[in-house]
Structures are given as structure tokens and as C-alpha cells.
C-alpha positions in Angstrom: 133.2 160.8 100.3 131.7 164.1 101.3 128.1 165.2 100.8 129.3 167.5 98.1 130.9 164.7 96.2 127.8 162.6 96.4 125.7 165.4 94.9 128.0 165.4 91.9 127.3 161.8 91.1 124.8 161.7 88.3 121.9 159.2 88.0 123.1 155.8 86.8 126.7 156.3 88.0 126.4 154.5 91.3 129.0 151.8 91.3 128.3 150.2 94.7 125.4 149.8 97.1 127.2 152.0 99.7 127.3 154.9 97.2 123.6 154.3 96.5 122.7 154.4 100.2 124.9 157.4 100.8 122.9 159.4 98.2 119.9 159.7 100.5 119.3 159.9 104.3 115.7 158.7 103.9 117.0 155.7 101.9 119.5 154.9 104.7 116.7 155.1 107.3 114.4 152.8 105.2 117.3 150.3 104.8 118.2 150.3 108.5 114.5 149.8 109.4 114.3 146.9 107.0 117.4 145.2 108.4 116.4 145.7 112.0 112.9 144.4 111.2 114.4 141.2 109.7 116.6 140.7 112.7 113.5 141.2 115.0 111.6 138.7 112.9 114.3 136.1 113.2 114.3 136.5 117.0 110.6 136.3 117.1 110.7 133.2 114.9 113.0 131.4 117.3 110.5 132.1 120.1 107.6 131.1 117.9 109.3 127.8 116.9 110.0 126.9 120.5 106.4 127.7 121.4 105.1 125.4 118.5 107.3 122.5 119.8 105.6 122.8 123.2 102.1 122.6 121.8 99.9 119.6 121.1 99.7 120.2 117.4 103.5 119.5 117.1 102.8 115.9 118.1 99.4 115.3 116.6 100.0 117.1 113.3 103.8 117.1 112.9 103.9 117.8 109.2 101.4 120.7 109.5 103.4 122.2 112.4 106.6 122.0 110.5 105.0 123.6 107.4 103.7 126.5 109.5 107.2 126.8 111.2 108.9 127.2 107.9 106.2 129.4 106.3 105.7 132.0 109.0 109.0 133.8 109.0 109.3 134.1 105.2 105.7 135.5 105.1 106.5 138.4 107.4 110.0 138.9 105.9 108.4 139.2 102.4 105.8 141.6 103.8 108.5 143.8 105.4 110.6 143.9 102.3 107.6 144.6 100.1 106.5 147.4 102.4 109.9 149.0 102.2 109.8 148.7 98.4 106.4 150.3 98.2 107.6 153.1 100.4 110.5 153.7 98.1 108.3 153.7 95.0 105.8 156.1 96.5 108.3 158.4 98.2 110.6 160.9 96.3 113.9 159.6 97.7 115.7 160.0 94.5 116.0 162.9 92.2 115.0 162.0 88.6 117.1 163.1 85.6 115.2 163.3 82.3 118.5 163.1 80.5 119.2 159.6 81.7 119.3 156.9 79.0 116.4 154.5 79.2 118.9 151.6 79.0 120.2 152.4 82.4 118.5 151.8 85.8 117.7 154.7 88.0 118.8 154.6 91.6 115.2 154.0 92.6 115.0 151.1 90.2 118.3 149.7 91.3 117.3 149.7 95.0 113.9 148.2 94.1 115.7 145.5 92.3 117.9 144.8 95.4 114.7 144.5 97.5 113.1 142.2 94.9 116.2 140.1 95.0 115.8 139.6 98.7 112.2 138.6 98.2 113.2 136.0 95.5 115.8 134.5 97.8 113.4 134.3 100.7 110.8 132.7 98.4 113.3 130.2 97.0 114.6 129.3 100.5 111.0 128.8 101.7 110.0 126.6 98.8 113.2 124.5 99.2 112.2 123.7 102.7 108.4 123.3 102.2 108.7 120.8 99.3 110.5 118.1 101.4 107.9 118.5 104.1 105.1 117.8 101.6 107.1 114.8 100.1 107.6 113.4 103.6 103.9 113.8 104.3 103.2 111.9 101.1 105.6 109.1 102.1 103.9 108.9 105.6 100.5 108.6 103.9 101.7 105.7 101.8 103.0 104.0 105.0 99.7 104.6 106.7 97.9 102.8 103.9 100.3 99.9 104.2 99.6 99.8 107.9 95.9 99.6 107.1 96.5 96.6 104.8 98.4 94.9 107.6 95.5 95.7 110.0 93.1 94.1 107.4 95.3 91.0 107.0 95.5 90.6 110.8 91.8 91.2 111.1 92.4 94.0 113.6 95.1 95.0 116.1 95.0 93.9 119.7 93.9 97.3 121.0 91.1 97.8 118.5 88.1 96.8 120.6 87.0 94.5 117.6 86.9 97.4 115.2 87.5 95.1 112.2 84.1 93.4 112.6 82.4 96.7 113.0 83.7 97.7 109.5 83.7 94.3 107.7 81.3 91.4 107.7 82.4 87.9 106.9 80.5 86.2 104.1 80.6 82.3 104.1 81.4 80.5 100.9 78.6 79.2 98.8 80.1 75.7 98.7 81.1 73.5 101.6 84.8 73.7 102.4 86.9 70.6 102.5 87.1 68.7 105.8 83.5 69.6 106.5 80.3 67.7 105.7 77.3 69.7 104.4 75.5 69.2 107.7 78.5 70.3 109.8 79.0 73.4 107.7 75.3 74.4 107.8 75.2 74.0 111.6 78.4 76.2 112.0 76.8 78.9 109.9 73.8 79.1 112.3 75.8 80.2 115.4 78.1 83.1 116.2 80.7 80.7 117.5 80.5 78.6 114.4 80.9 81.6 112.1 84.0 82.7 114.2 85.4 79.2 113.7 84.8 79.2 110.0 86.3 82.7 109.7 89.5 81.5 111.3 89.6 78.2 109.4 92.4 77.5 107.0 92.4 74.7 104.4 95.1 72.0 104.2 96.9 74.4 101.8 96.8 77.2 104.3 94.1 79.3 102.5 91.2 81.1 104.2 87.6 80.6 103.2 84.8 83.0 102.6 85.1 86.8 101.9 84.5 90.1 103.6 81.9 92.7 102.8 82.3 96.4 103.8 79.8 97.7 106.3 80.8 101.3 105.9 81.6 103.5 102.9 85.3 104.1 103.8 86.8 101.6 106.2 90.2 103.3 105.8 89.0 106.6 107.1 87.3 104.9 110.1 90.4 103.0 110.9 92.6 106.2 110.6 90.2 108.0 113.0 90.5 105.1 115.4 94.3 105.2 115.2 94.4 108.9 115.9 92.1 108.3 118.9 94.6 105.8 120.2 97.4 108.3 119.8 95.4 111.0 121.6 94.9 108.6 124.5 98.7 107.9 124.5 99.5 111.6 124.4 97.1 112.5 127.2 98.5 109.7 129.3 101.9 111.1 128.8 101.1 114.7 129.8 98.7 113.9 132.7 101.1 111.5 134.5 99.1 108.4 133.8 102.2 106.7 132.4 104.9 104.3 133.4 107.1 107.0 134.9 104.3 108.3 137.1 105.0 112.0 136.3 103.7 114.5 133.8 105.8 114.6 130.7 106.3 118.1 129.3 105.9 118.6 125.5 108.9 120.3 123.9 111.2 119.3 126.7 114.8 118.3 125.9 115.4 115.5 125.8 112.0 114.6 124.4 110.1 111.8 126.1 106.9 111.9 124.0 106.6 110.4 120.5 105.0 112.4 117.8 102.3 110.5 115.9 104.6 109.6 113.0 107.3 108.2 115.3 104.5 106.6 117.3 103.3 104.7 114.2 106.9 103.7 113.4 107.4 102.3 116.9 104.2 100.3 116.6 105.2 99.1 113.2 108.5 97.8 114.5 106.8 96.0 117.5 104.2 94.2 115.5 101.5 96.9 116.1 101.2 96.2 119.8 99.9 99.0 122.0 102.7 101.5 123.0 103.1 102.1 126.7 103.6 105.7 127.6 107.1 106.5 129.1 108.2 102.9 128.5 111.4 104.1 126.7 114.4 105.8 128.3 114.7 109.6 128.3 115.8 111.0 124.9 114.7 107.9 123.0 112.1 109.8 121.1 114.7 112.3 119.8 117.1 109.6 118.8 114.3 107.8 117.0 113.3 110.9 115.1 116.8 111.6 114.1 117.3 108.0 113.0 114.3 108.0 110.6 115.6 106.9 107.2 116.3 109.8 104.9 116.5 110.0 101.1 117.3 112.5 98.4 115.0 115.0 100.2 118.1 115.8 102.3 119.8 117.6 99.4 116.6 118.8 97.7 116.6 122.1 99.7 120.2 122.8 98.8 119.5 122.1 95.1 116.4 124.3 94.9 118.1 127.2 96.8 121.2 126.9 94.6 119.0 127.1 91.5 117.3 130.2 92.9 120.7 131.9 93.5 121.8 131.1 90.0 118.6 132.6 88.6 119.1 135.8 90.6 122.7 136.1 89.5 121.6 135.7 85.9 118.9 138.3 86.4 121.5 140.8 87.5 123.3 140.4 84.2 126.2 138.3 85.3 127.4 135.9 82.6 127.0 132.4 84.1 129.6 131.0 81.8 132.2 133.5 83.0 131.1 132.8 86.6 131.4 129.1 86.1 134.9 129.5 84.6 136.0 131.7 87.5 134.8 129.3 90.1 135.8 126.1 88.2 139.3 126.0 89.6 138.0 126.5 93.1 135.4 123.8 92.6 138.0 121.3 91.3 140.2 122.0 94.3 137.4 121.6 96.8 136.2 118.5 94.9 139.7 116.8 95.2 139.9 117.7 98.9 136.4 116.3 99.6 136.6 113.4 97.2 136.1 110.7 99.8 133.4 112.8 101.5 131.4 113.1 98.3 131.9 109.4 97.5 130.4 108.6 100.9 127.6 111.0 100.5 126.5 109.7 97.0 126.9 106.1 98.3 124.6 107.1 101.1 122.0 108.4 98.6 122.3 105.2 96.5 121.7 103.0 99.6 118.6 105.0 100.5 117.3 105.2 97.0 117.8 101.5 96.1 116.8 100.4 99.6 119.8 98.1 99.8 119.4 97.9 103.5 118.1 100.1 106.3 118.3 100.6 110.0 117.3 97.5 112.0 118.0 94.9 109.3 120.4 92.0 109.9 123.3 92.0 107.5 126.7 90.2 107.0 129.6 92.2 105.7 132.2 91.0 103.2 134.6 90.6 106.1 132.2 88.1 107.8 131.0 90.6 110.4 127.4 89.9 111.2 125.0 92.2 113.0 122.2 94.8 112.8 122.4 98.0 110.9 122.3 100.6 113.7 122.6 103.9 111.8 123.5 105.0 108.2 125.1 108.5 107.8 126.5 110.3 104.8 130.0 109.5 106.1 130.0 106.1 107.9 127.6 103.3 108.7 127.3 101.6 112.1 126.7 97.9 112.3 126.0 96.5 115.8 126.9 92.9 116.7 123.8 90.8 117.4 124.9 90.2 121.0 125.9 93.8 121.6 129.6 92.8 121.8 130.9 95.4 119.4 130.0 98.0 116.7 131.6 98.0 113.3 132.1 101.4 111.7 132.5 101.3 107.9 132.9 104.1 105.4 129.5 104.2 103.6 131.1 104.3 100.1 132.6 100.8 100.7 129.2 99.3 101.2 128.0 100.1 97.7 130.6 98.0 96.0 131.0 95.3 98.7 129.1 92.0 98.8 126.5 92.2 101.5 124.2 89.5 102.7 120.8 90.9 103.9 119.1 88.3 106.2 116.0 90.5 106.7 115.1 92.1 103.4 112.1 90.3 101.8 112.9 87.1 103.7 110.3 85.8 106.1 111.5 82.2 105.9 114.8 81.6 107.8 116.0 78.0 108.4 116.7 76.9 112.0 118.8 73.8 111.6 119.7 71.5 114.5 122.2 68.6 114.0 122.5 65.6 116.3 124.4 62.3 116.3 122.9 59.2 117.7 124.3 55.8 118.5 124.8 53.1 115.8 122.7 50.8 118.0 119.5 52.9 117.4 117.3 52.3 114.3 117.6 55.2 111.9 113.9 55.0 110.9 112.9 55.2 114.6 115.2 58.2 115.1 113.7 59.9 112.1 110.2 59.5 113.3 111.1 60.8 116.8 112.8 63.8 115.2 109.6 64.5 113.3 107.7 64.4 116.6 110.2 66.8 118.1 109.8 69.2 115.2 106.0 69.1 115.4 106.2 69.8 119.1 108.5 72.7 118.4 106.1 74.1 115.8 103.4 74.3 118.5 105.3 75.0 121.7 108.1 77.4 120.7 106.8 81.0 121.1 108.1 84.5 121.6 107.4 86.7 124.6 104.0 87.7 123.2 102.7 84.2 122.7 103.3 84.1 118.9 104.7 81.0 117.2 108.3 81.5 116.1 108.1 78.6 113.6 106.3 79.3 110.3 103.7 76.7 109.3 100.7 76.4 107.0 98.1 76.2 109.7 98.5 78.0 113.0 97.8 75.6 115.9 95.8 78.3 117.6 93.1 77.8 115.0 92.5 74.3 116.3 91.6 75.9 119.7 89.2 78.3 118.0 91.6 81.2 118.6 92.9 83.8 116.2 96.0 83.0 114.2 99.2 84.6 115.6 100.4 85.1 112.0 102.8 82.2 111.7 100.6 80.9 108.8 100.4 84.2 106.8 101.9 84.9 103.4 103.4 81.4 102.9 104.0 80.1 99.4 105.6 76.8 100.3 104.2 73.7 102.0 105.3 73.7 105.6 103.3 71.1 107.6 106.2 69.4 109.4 109.9 69.6 109.9 112.5 68.5 107.3 114.6 65.6 108.6 117.8 64.4 106.9 120.0 61.4 107.6 123.3 63.1 106.7 126.1 60.6 107.1 127.7 57.7 109.0 130.2 59.4 111.3 133.0 57.8 113.2 131.0 57.2 116.3 127.4 58.3 115.4 124.6 58.4 112.9 124.4 62.1 111.9 120.9 63.6 111.5 119.7 67.2 110.9 116.3 68.8 111.4 115.1 71.9 109.6 112.4 74.3 110.8 111.6 77.7 109.3 111.2 80.7 111.5 109.9 84.2 110.9 113.2 86.2 111.0 117.0 85.7 111.4 117.0 86.4 115.1 114.2 83.9 115.9 116.4 80.9 114.9 118.5 81.1 118.0 115.7 80.7 120.5 114.1 78.1 118.3 117.3 76.0 118.2 117.7 76.2 121.9 114.1 75.1 122.6 114.4 72.3 120.1 117.4 70.9 121.8 115.5 71.0 125.1 112.6 69.1 123.6 115.1 66.7 121.9 116.7 65.9 125.2 113.3 65.0 126.7 112.2 62.8 123.8 115.6 61.1 123.5 115.5 60.3 127.2 112.0 59.0 126.9 112.7 56.7 124.0 116.2 55.8 125.0 117.8 57.3 121.9 121.5 57.6 122.8 123.9 60.2 121.9 127.4 58.6 121.9 130.5 60.1 123.5 133.0 61.4 121.0 135.5 58.6 121.9 136.5 55.3 120.5 134.9 52.5 122.5 136.3 49.0 122.8 133.4 46.5 123.5 134.1 43.4 125.6 130.8 41.7 125.5 128.8 44.8 126.4 127.4 45.5 123.0 125.0 42.6 123.2 123.8 43.9 126.6 123.3 47.4 125.3 121.5 46.1 122.3 119.1 44.2 124.5 118.5 47.3 126.5 117.6 49.3 123.4 115.4 46.5 122.0 113.2 46.6 125.1 111.6 49.8 123.8 111.6 48.7 120.2 107.8 48.3 120.0 107.3 51.6 121.9 109.5 53.4 119.2 107.7 51.7 116.3 104.4 53.2 117.5 106.0 56.6 116.9 106.7 55.6 113.2 103.1 54.5 112.8 101.9 57.9 114.3 104.3 60.3 112.8 105.8 58.5 109.8 109.3 59.1 108.5 108.6 62.7 107.3 110.3 63.4 104.0 113.4 61.3 104.8 112.3 58.8 102.3 111.6 61.4 99.6 113.9 63.6 97.8 114.1 65.9 94.8 116.7 67.3 92.6 119.0 69.6 94.5 118.0 68.2 98.0 120.8 67.6 100.5 
């Protein structure tokens, strides 16, 4: 189209943006400057984003840094577009025609509307990304308050420097607790050691005594400040080389070796709030951990908000949404049929996250019988890793919504560890039962994890008898667990079959518990001459009497065990017991 042709186009007759731009060289220049400016802003933003990731604030204030990252570019883009719009409004780039109907937009108004459309889309895109950041921040704040409650229940973490007793003071009960005389109780209340003993004391039902009084106005804020101080120490140890690798870790490096504070908290949460050693994880672990954080509907929230913004803009330009929906309906149906399984997997993923059916790290058993830990949940497939790292099951996520799944971890802090054993017919079942009770009680005290915590749940932690802090094996119990459950199951072909039940803190703890119990069982059976028969048929030719005499030699020795430990609950039973 020649310049002469363009001059013949009257106001309001522009059919395309190209015609509109061709009508004025100044307009073309303004448009080019705006586009170049946006490209330069995008390039500058990439540099700015990389710079932010290499700064301390990205690790200490991750949500704030992400908020700034997502807000800076739109701010300058809006400023640039708005400046271009102001220039157009204040400059005479278009010739006005007084004969134009007021119902039609002038070229100036049309171009201004285009620029306003850009601004609206930028604002919509920004809001769609900022809202999930704020929601994530809210979720992390809730988790932080839950961590504080755990800290309160544990009476402080191991790296607190006794912060708990700086914030709370234990108040003794007004009445003398059971198992204490009035004089004993008064004497204990007079000394610091005695008060510590009373503070850690648990009644026969596993309940603590006394109460706590706040020494500061807001213990939560003090605790939060303390945790941030711990993280700053962790971060400084990472960047100064005072860490397990012995070298300075660089923030923003790929792969990342430094945990941000939210991931740092998650790691401590998983490991029982033990201190986190800098550089104790392999290279890239931090990135994988960040990527593996459970996600929710916030994943699709930006898409939904931006799609709504686009629809609003389209409607603003006068496009009939009904006609648009009809025109795109066939295409949508075709795409939907092609991506049917993909969408099913995606919505199944959202349901699993929303209903919290299971999450990463939990032990589950699939309908096929496969048993393992949930490694990762994606919108397409879910990975379940075998407990012994033998294999990984990859299952379409949609199948897990309708399948029967056993979750061994979710809201279950009492997992039975059952050990079965057969003993000789020549042994007295009552004596065997008493010895099994002794074995179980030894197991409750002696079986521990690598951090010295009891694996077996019990009403009263044995550390309390040593005036030590409880390891947590006696926390949040609603059942009476003071000794193992022993059952005389049946008369087998060559043995009397017994089973012993202890309850452990999680599914994985049962395996070490059963191994250690069998080791203790071997020692005690050897000590008391409790014999485990060979799985064969034996023809006695006068040896039975001799063997009985040998067993009877320690009969009195074994009867003392009955007097000391009793028969446990083998003589009791209730409806439904096996």
C-alpha cells in the first residue's frame, strides 16, 4: 500500500494493526521503541533473576525474593507501555476528523486500547504468579506453627541451648502426685535436680504432671528468631567453608548445594528436628528436594487466572464469547480426546494432593501387593520405591485414585512388630510365656535407633527412670502399653507355637526391632534352656526321660521368672483377641 493510498483511508476505517501503524511514522517509531524496550527489559530481568539467586536473601527470605523476582519485570513493562500511551495521548500523531461518528474509535483511541490491553495482560500474568507465592508463604507459616508445637511438646530441640526453659517455667501441681509421699514431693520441689525429675515424671498412665507458665509475652516469636539464627549459622558455615566438604559453597550455583530456609526446615522436620550438618548431602540434593516439594492446586492457579484475564480482554474488544466458544469447541473436543489419559492423570494428581491420600516419603502397599515408599508424584506417573531399593514401580497416577492402597504411615504411630517362635513340648508353656515377657521388656529398653531413641512405643520412657529426658517413645499414646503382648497360638506338629507383639513408632522400625528381639530371645532361651525343636519327626528310645530330667534341673530357676514377670496378658483375653 502506497503512502497516497494510506492518506485516502478515513478515520475509523483501519481494519488491521498494520494499517494503523502505516498511517504514521511517529507511531511506528513509538511502537518499535516500546517493543525494543520490552525485549531489553526481558534480557535485564534474566540477569536480575540470576543475581537474586546468588544473594543471601534468596536463601533467608525465599518467598520475598520470589515475590520481587515476579514483580520487577511487570512493573517496568507497565511503566514503559504506560509512557508510550501517554506520549501518544499528548502528541498529535493522528489527524482528527470532526465528521467521525462518536460510536467509532479513532486511530488514537484504538492504539491506546491496544496498549491498555498489553497492560492488562501483564497485570493478569503478574497476579497469577504472585498469588501462589503468597499462598505458599501462608502454608509455610502454618507448618512453622506446627513445628513450634512439636518443639513445645519435646520441650526444646537438641540444638536449642535450653531455650525452652528460658521461655517457659514449670509449675508443680498443688497436690502430691501418685507414687510420691508428701515429704518426698516437698523435698523434690526444693532442689533444681528434684524439679527436673518432677518435670520429666510420667504417671502410671503415661501422663505428665504440673504445667508451664510463659516467661515472655510471645514465645513463638522468640523461638522463630532462634530458628532463624540457627539457619544463618548453617548458611554462613556453607559459604565460609566451615562445612563437611571443607570448601566454600557458592550461592546460586548449579547444582545447588545450599538449602533455602524453607527446605532446611523440611529436612529438619523429616529427621526429627536434629541439627542439619552443612554439606552433608550430595551435590544437587537441594535442587531435587526443592523440586520434590508436594504441590497442590496452586500449580494450575496461574493458568486459570491468566486464562480468565485473556477472556476478559477478548470480551472487552467486543468479541462474542459464545461465538468464540462455539468456534473453538470442536478443537477443544479433539484435543480433549487426544489428551484424555493425560487429563485423567492430571486431575488424579490434584485429587491425591488435595485429599492428602499419600505423599512423598510414606510407606504404601499397592493393590498388586507391591510394597514401598512413595518416591515422587507427578501429574503423569507416580514412582514407588521398594523398601530395600531393589526396584521402582512406575504407575499411571490416575490408577491410584480408584485402586485400594494401604498407607502404613498416614496417621499411624503404632505399628506391630510380631515375632513368632516354636518351643519344645518338654518346656512348660507358663515358663515360656514369662520368659517371653522378660524378653519383650528387655526389647522395650534396649532396642534403639542410631540416635539413641527407643524404637518400641511404651507408656513410660525408660530414660525417665535415669532422670533423663524422654526420647519421645511415650508421647501421644492413647492405649496402655506397659509390656509386650504374648500369645500361645497353637500346638504344632513338633512345637508349641508362641507369638510376641511389640508396637513400634513407624513401619520401617519393625524390621530392626524383630531382628534385635530374636537376638535377645536366643540369649534368654539359651540361659533358661528353652529349646527350639528341629522341624523333623523324632523317635524317642528312652531319651525323652533323660531330656525331661535335664529340663527339670532349671525348673525352679524358670519359676522365679514367673514370680518376677508374671504371665503377661496370656491369661487374659477380650472379645476379638487372637
